[in-house]
N, C-alpha and C positions, 0 to 999 in steps of 0.2 A: 547253495554251494558256491563258495568263493573260487573265482578263477582269475588268474593273471596271465596275460598273453603278451609276450615281448615281440617286437618287430624292429626293423631298421638296420639289422646287421648286414654285413657284406664284406667285400674285398676292397681295400683302399690302399693307396700308396702312402709310404711314410710322409708325414707332414700334412696329410689330408684330414678330412672331417667326416664324421657320421653323427646322426642323431637317432638314438634309440628311444622307443616308446614302450610304455607298459600300460596296457588297458586293463582296468579292473572291472569285474562284474560280480554280482552277488554280495557286494559290500559298498557302503558309502564311505569315502575317505574323509572322515571328519576329525577323528582323534587317532591318527595312525602315524607310525613311522614306516616310511617306504624306502627301501634300500636297493641299490644296485650292487651285485656281487659278480665276481668273475672267477673262472677256473680254467687254467691252462693245463695242458697235458703234463702229468707228473708233479703237479703242484696242488696244494690245498686251496680250497675256495677262500677268497679274501673279500672283505667288504671294501667297496670302492667309494661309494657316496651314499649318504642318507639324507632324508628330508622329513621334517615334521609337517603334517598336513594342517595342524592347528595354528602354529605360530611362524612357520616358514624357516625355522632353524635348520641349518645344513651342516654336514660333515663331509670332509674329503680326506682320503688317505694321502699321505705325503707325495706319493709317486704321481698323482694326477692333479695336484693343486696348481692352479693357474692355467690348466688345459681343459678340464672338464667342468661342466656346469649342470647341476640338477635343478629341475623345476617341476611345478605341479599345476595342472589345470583341473580344478575341482569340478567345473561344469561338465567336463568330458570324462571325469573319473580316470584321468591319465597322468602318469608321471613320465618325464623325459630326462634323458641324459645326453647333453650336447658334448661331443668329444672332438676337440680340436688338437692340432699338432700331434697327430697320432704317431706312435712309435711301434716298431715291431714287437717290443715287449708288452704292448697292450693286447696282443693277439690272445684270445680266450673265448670261451663261451660266457656270455653275459646273462645273468639272471636277475629278474626283478623279484623282490620279496616284500611282504608287508606284515605288520603286526600291530595290535593296539598299543597306544602310547599314553600312559597315565602319569608318568613322572617326568623328571628332568634329565634322567640318564638315558642314553641310547640303549635300546633293548639288545640283549645278547642272544636271544632266540626269536626267530621269525616263524610265524605260524603258516603263512601262505606263500607259495613259491610258483613261479612260472617255469616253463620247460626250457627256456634259454634261447638265445640267438647268437649265432657265430659271428665274431668279428675277427677278420684276418687283415693284418697290416704288413704289406710287403716292403722290402728294403730296396 
């Protein structure tokens, strides 16, 4: 059974930093897309950043470019999201998700999801 567990969320002041971790079990991250998504109250869930475990390709949504960095440690079966220069609008529950990646396009559907970790940025 595949399980993803997020950690690292918390309360931080605007301009501060947090590093989120996504630990995977029941699956080896060899040919996967692993994504970070977030959902704020009253908003739809949005894709924040994705990474390919095979070639390291990355994607960032425009609102976080230059501030967030996604990375993977295959030995630890863990994906990270380093978040710098945080803004109040980054406040949301952040979810890690993963799915098999066979082609060159980012998947539109992810099969495995964690339960989320709360990130709150105060002004």
